[in-house]
C-alpha positions in Angstrom: 61.7 -18.9 62.0 62.9 -16.5 64.7 60.7 -15.5 67.6 62.3 -12.4 69.1 61.4 -10.1 72.0 61.6 -6.5 71.0 62.8 -5.1 74.3 66.3 -6.6 74.9 69.5 -5.4 76.3 72.3 -4.2 74.0 70.1 -4.2 70.8 66.4 -4.4 70.4 64.7 -7.2 68.4 63.9 -5.0 65.4 67.5 -3.8 65.2 68.6 -7.4 65.5 66.4 -8.4 62.6 67.7 -5.5 60.5 71.3 -6.4 61.1 70.8 -10.1 60.5 68.9 -9.3 57.3 72.0 -7.4 56.0 73.9 -10.7 56.2 71.1 -13.1 55.3 68.4 -11.1 53.4 65.8 -13.8 53.3 65.7 -14.0 57.1 63.8 -10.7 57.3 60.4 -12.4 56.5 61.1 -15.1 59.0 60.8 -13.0 62.2 57.9 -13.0 64.6 58.3 -10.4 67.3 57.0 -10.7 70.9 56.3 -7.7 73.1 54.5 -6.6 76.2 54.3 -3.0 74.9 51.2 -1.9 72.9 53.4 0.9 71.5 55.9 -1.6 70.2 53.0 -3.7 68.8 51.6 -0.7 66.9 55.1 0.2 65.6 55.5 -3.4 64.2 52.1 -3.2 62.5 53.0 0.2 60.9 56.2 -1.4 59.6 54.4 -4.5 58.4 56.1 -6.8 60.9 54.5 -9.8 62.5 54.1 -9.3 66.2 52.4 -11.0 69.2 51.4 -9.2 72.4 52.5 -10.7 75.7 51.1 -12.8 77.2 50.3 -14.9 74.2 49.1 -18.4 74.5 51.0 -21.3 73.0 48.2 -21.6 70.4 48.7 -18.0 69.3 52.5 -18.5 69.0 52.0 -21.6 67.0 49.5 -19.9 64.7 51.8 -16.9 64.1 54.7 -19.1 63.3 52.7 -21.3 61.0 51.2 -18.3 59.2 54.6 -16.9 58.7 56.0 -20.2 57.4 53.0 -20.6 55.0 53.5 -17.2 53.6 57.2 -17.9 53.1 56.4 -21.0 51.0 54.8 -18.9 48.4 57.4 -16.1 48.2 59.7 -16.1 45.2 
C-alpha cells in the first residue's frame, strides 16, 4: 500500500502513481491519496481514486488502507 500526498514538489502524487503504474501495473490499485484540498479530493473521486481529506484521524487512515487491501484480495 502507498499513502501519498497529492501536492508534492517536482511531481504530484497522482502523476507519481501513474508513472509507477507504468513500471508496476498492479500498484495502481494500491494507492490511497491524502490531501488538504477539497478540489483535489473531488478530482480523485471523479477518477475513481481512493483519497482522504486532511486532517484525517489515524482510524480513518487505517480504515482506508484496510478497505483498499480487502478489495485487492478479491481482484484477479
